[in-house]
C-alpha positions in Angstrom: 0.0 0.0 0.0 1.3 3.4 -1.0 4.4 2.1 -2.7 4.0 4.4 -5.7 3.5 7.4 -3.4 6.5 6.5 -1.3 8.7 5.8 -4.3 7.5 9.3 -5.7 8.4 11.0 -2.4 11.8 9.4 -2.1 12.8 10.1 -5.7 11.7 13.8 -5.5 12.6 14.3 -1.8 15.5 16.8 -2.4 13.4 19.1 -4.6 10.3 18.8 -2.4 12.2 19.6 0.8 13.8 22.6 -1.1 10.3 23.9 -1.8 8.2 22.7 1.1 10.4 21.7 4.1 8.3 21.6 7.3 4.9 21.3 5.4 2.7 18.2 5.0 2.4 16.8 1.5 -0.6 14.8 0.0 0.6 12.5 -2.7 -1.6 10.1 -4.8 0.3 7.8 -7.2 3.0 10.0 -8.8 1.2 13.2 -8.2 1.6 15.9 -5.5 -2.0 16.8 -4.7 -1.5 19.5 -2.1 0.8 21.1 0.5 -0.5 21.9 3.9 0.6 23.3 7.2 -0.6 20.3 9.3 -1.8 16.7 8.8 -5.3 17.4 9.9 -5.8 20.1 7.4 -4.2 17.9 4.7 -6.6 15.1 5.5 -9.7 17.2 5.9 -9.3 19.0 2.6 -8.0 16.1 0.6 -10.9 13.7 1.8 -13.4 16.2 0.2 -12.1 15.1 -3.3 -10.5 11.7 -2.7 -11.5 8.5 -0.9 -9.6 8.1 2.3 -7.0 5.4 1.9 -6.2 6.4 -1.7 -3.7 9.1 -0.9 -0.7 9.4 1.4 0.0 12.2 3.9 3.7 12.7 4.1 5.7 15.1 6.3 8.2 17.0 4.1 11.6 16.5 5.8 15.0 15.6 4.6 16.6 12.3 5.1 15.5 8.7 5.6 13.9 9.6 8.9 11.1 11.3 7.0 9.9 8.0 5.6 11.2 5.3 7.9 10.5 4.1 11.5 12.7 2.3 13.9 11.0 0.0 16.3 12.8 -1.3 19.4 11.7 -4.1 21.7 10.3 -2.9 25.0 12.7 -3.2 27.9 15.9 -2.7 26.0 
């Protein structure tokens, strides 16, 4: 799920960060649908035109930390 959207973000990350660092992006397929100040606004506005679950909301930050998560076992 969202492979195309994530691939789009990663391959365009440098240029997106240059333009929109700190903003929230909405991506569908290989298209940037919108740029917002916060995730709630991004979701609220985008769901008016697209079915939830068909678009990805992505923070626009540099580095792999923007699109990866590290999970550690509890207690370590």
